[in-house]
N, C-alpha and C positions, 0 to 999 in steps of 0.2 A: 572331382566334386560335381554333384548334379548341377545342371545348368540353372535350375530354379534357384538354388541356394547361391550360386555364383552371382547371378543378377542381383539377388537380395543384398549380398554383402557389398557389392559394388555401389548400390544405391544408398545404403545406410552406412555412412562412415561413422567413426567414433564420435566426432563432434556433432554430426547430424543427429545421431541417436540421443546424445545428451540434450540437444534442443527439443527433440521429439518428446522425451520423457518429461521435460519441464512444461510442455504444453498439454500434457494429459490432465484430465479433470482433477483439480486440487481440492481435497476434502477440506471443508471449513474447519478452522481450528482457532479457538478463541485467543490464545496467547500469542500465536503468530501474528494475529491482527493487531496486537497491542505492543509488539516489540519493534525495534529498529533493526534493519538488516544491512549488513556490510559484507564486502568481499575483499579478500587479501591475497597477495601472491606468496605469502609466507605461511609457515606452519605454526608460528608463534605470534600472538597478538600482544603488543606492549600496551598495558593499561596504566595510564598516569593517575596516581592518587595524590590529590592535593588536599591536605588536611587543614584547610583554612575555614574560619568562621567569620561571618559578618559581625561587626561591633559598631556601637554608636560612638561618634566622635564628640568629645565634650567641648564646650565653649572655652576660649582662652584669650589672653591678652594679645593684641597685635604687637609685632616687633620682636617676638620671642618664638623659639621653636616649641611646637606643641608636644604633647605626650606621645611617645612612640607606641605603635601598636605591634602586636605579635605577628610576625611574618608567617605566611603559609609555608608549610613544609611539603616537599614533593618527593615522591619515589615512584619507581616503575616496577610493575609486576608483569611477568610474562605468562600467558596462558597458552597451552599447546592444544592444537586441534585433535579431536578424537576421530576415529575412523569407523563409519557405519557402512557395512558391506552386506549386500543381498545377492548371492549368486543364484543363477538359474540355468535352465537348459530347455531346449525344444527337441523332442525326438519325433521320429516319423509318425508314431501313433497319436501324437497330439494333433496331427492333421488328418490321419486316416480314419480315426474313430469318432470324430466330432463333425457333425454336419451342421450347416447353418440352419437356423430356425426358418421353416417355410421354404427351404431351398434344397436342391440336391447337390449343390456345389460344395466341394471340400474347401475349407478356409485356406487362404494363402498363408505362406510363411510369415509375411508381414503382419497379417491380422492376428495370428496366434502369438506372434512375438510381442506386439503392442499390448495385447491382453495380459500377458505374463509380466511385462514391464510395469503395467498399472498395479498389479498385485504387489510386486516388490517395492514399488515407490510408496504405496500406501503404508507398508510396514515402517519405512523410514520416516514418513510424514508423522506418524503417531509417536515415533521415538523422538523426533525433534520437538514435538509438543511436550513430551515427558521431560525432556531436558529443560525446557522453558519453565515448566512447573517446578522442577528442582531449583532453578535459579531464583524463583520468588520464595523459596524456602531457605535459600542461602546454601544449599547442599545439592549439587547435581550428581545424580547417580546413573549408572548404566543399567541395562536390563537385568543383570545378575546381582545388582545391589552394591557393587563396589563403587567407591567414591571417585568421580571424575574431577570435580572442583569443589573444595570446601571454601566458599567465598569468604567466610568470616576469618578463617585462618590465613588464607592467602592475602587478604586485604588488610589484615591486622585490626579487625573490628570485633566487638563483643555482640553476641546475639541477645536481643531484647528478651526479657522474660515473657513466657506465654501469658496471655490474658484470659482469665477464667470469667465467664459471664453467664448469668442465669436470666432468662427472659421472665419478667414478672407475669404471674398468672392472671392478673386483672388490671384494669385501668385505675391507677391510684390518684389520678388527677395531675400528677407531675410526670412528664414523659421521660422516665429514666432511661429508656432505650435510646432515644434521640440524644440525650445528654451524654451517654456512654460512648456512642459512636463519634460524636463531635470531639470528645476527650481523646479518643484513640487517634483521630485524624490530626488533632493538634500535636500529639506526641510524635507522630510521624514527621510533621513539619519541623518540630524542634530538633529532631535527630539529624536533620540536614542543615542545621544552622539557622532555623527559623525562616528559611526561604519559602516563598509561596509555591504551592504545589497545584498544578492545574486540576488534577483529579486524583482520587485514591480508588483503586480497584480492589475487589474482593471476590475470590472464587471460593465457594462454600460447598460442603457436603450436603447430602439429602436431608438429614435430620435437622441440621442447622437452618437450612433453607425453609423447611416447613415451619419450624419454630418462628422464624423471622416473619414470614408473610401472613401467618395466622395469629400473631400476637395482637391483643386488643389495641395496643398503642400504635401498631404499624398497619393493621388491616385496612383501615379507611384509606390511608395513602396508597397502599398497594392496589386496592379495588379501583380507585380513581385512575391510577396509572395504567392498569391493565385494560380498563374500559376504553381509554383513549387509544392505546396501542392495538387493541383488538379491532377497533373500528378502522384503523389505518392499515394494519398488516394482515387482518383476517384471523379467524379462530386458531389459536395455538401458535401461530407464526411468531407472535411477540415473545413467546416463552424463551427464545434464545437470546433475547436482548437484556442488557443489564438494567436492574431496577435501582434508580437513584433514591437514596434515603440517608439522611444524616451527613450529607456531603461525601458519601461513599457509593460507588457503583457496584451493586451486588449481583453476582452471577452464580446460578446453580451449576455445579461442575462435578457431579457424582459419577463420572465415567469409570467403567472397569474395562481394562484392555489386557488380555493375556493373563488374567487373574490378578492384576495389580489395580488397586483402587487409587485413582488419581488424587482425590481429596477425601480424607477420612470423613465419615458421615456426620460427625459432631464437631467439625472444625471449620474455620474460615482462614484463608491466607490473604493478607492485606498488603498492598504495595503501591507506591506512587506511580501514576501513569504519566510519563513524560516522554518527550520525543528527542531527548538529548542523551549524551553519553553517561548520564547518571542513572539511567533507567534500565529496562529490560533490553538486552541486546543478543543478537545471534550473528556471528561472523562465519563465513564459509571460506575455507582454504582450498588450494588446488588438490586434484586427485593424486594418486601415487603412480599414474601412468607417465612414462617418459615423455610422451607428446605434450603433456601439460606443464612441464617444468618451466618456470618463469612466467607463466600466464596467471591472470587473476582467477581466483576461485569461482566456483559456480555452486548453486544449491544442490544440483544432482549431476552425476556423471553416469554414462553407460559405456561399456566396452563389450565387444562380442568377437568370437572367433570360432571356427569350425573345429570340432573334435577330430583328432588325428584318425580315428576309426571311420569317420564319415557318417556315423550314426546319430550325431546330435549337433546342435548349435549351442555353444556355451555362451553365457553372458553374465554380466555383473552390473548391478545398480549400486552406486555408492554416494555418500555424502560425508563431508569432513567439517563438522561444525565446532564452533567455540561459543559456548552459551554462558552468559553471566548477567548479574544485576550489578550496575555500577556503584550503588550505595546500599550494600546489604544491611547497614545499621538502620535503614528506614523500613525494613520488613517487619511485619507483625503476624503473629498467629493467635487467633481467638479460639477458645474451646468452651463448649457448653459445660457449666458447672452443675 
């Protein structure tokens, strides 16, 4: 083995590489910032489902036993980690044919390696975000469209009917837009037993977003909000921040990756924003490498080995996520009518 590669392989152990790829620049992703992240040493995550509701206790005479309430029922559902793998390789020409900008030096193996790791990690990052998007639909799909988790079926819940809504073309005096949004937020609260929800988030397609912010009943509020944020964050910087209206945090999310539209142009996906186990969650299980058996999982793993021909360095970046929403009955989809 060439001495250059031998030193490289000695310096970058499997665990060291996993740490290195985790420190690479992380692309901002809206839903990863809104979910809770956990790590497990198992490939299956047990999800406890407690089907209890809060009820009011009536007044009664002292000295007698009060009316019994319905006890909560509990069951456990197991969700299995999926396996996201991105293999790669470095060949001699990756070093020989590429010169550093403004320098005559050939890039080192480590520099070329970390650059390729970043490319592979970016693919997994956007896939993790795609899984989170599926979780707030209640249906997590893989890149080929097959179902990973049907949360309604697995959790024994009914999907709420889609909400069709048409923005009024003029200001009628009564703010029907605000009233509708507050009605939707109330229905989400009712679906989780009337419990108070800290916030409701909404990711929306491009057409829905434009209809929202240009509507006569919303435009004044949006203009005031954007003016404050533009002064604080600079021109256009505020556009990546959620616009609060009607008790809902609205976020334009019309991204297209690999030909897949994340949110359809005329729809909005609404979900409770909570930081407990009833909300958006992403768990990470261990890798399928022998060295990681029994260890807690990590967001990303890297493994590398020299090809037996001596012509390349082979490597793999992987992640093993379990992605779900704890209360899928609280999810809503709005569509323009």
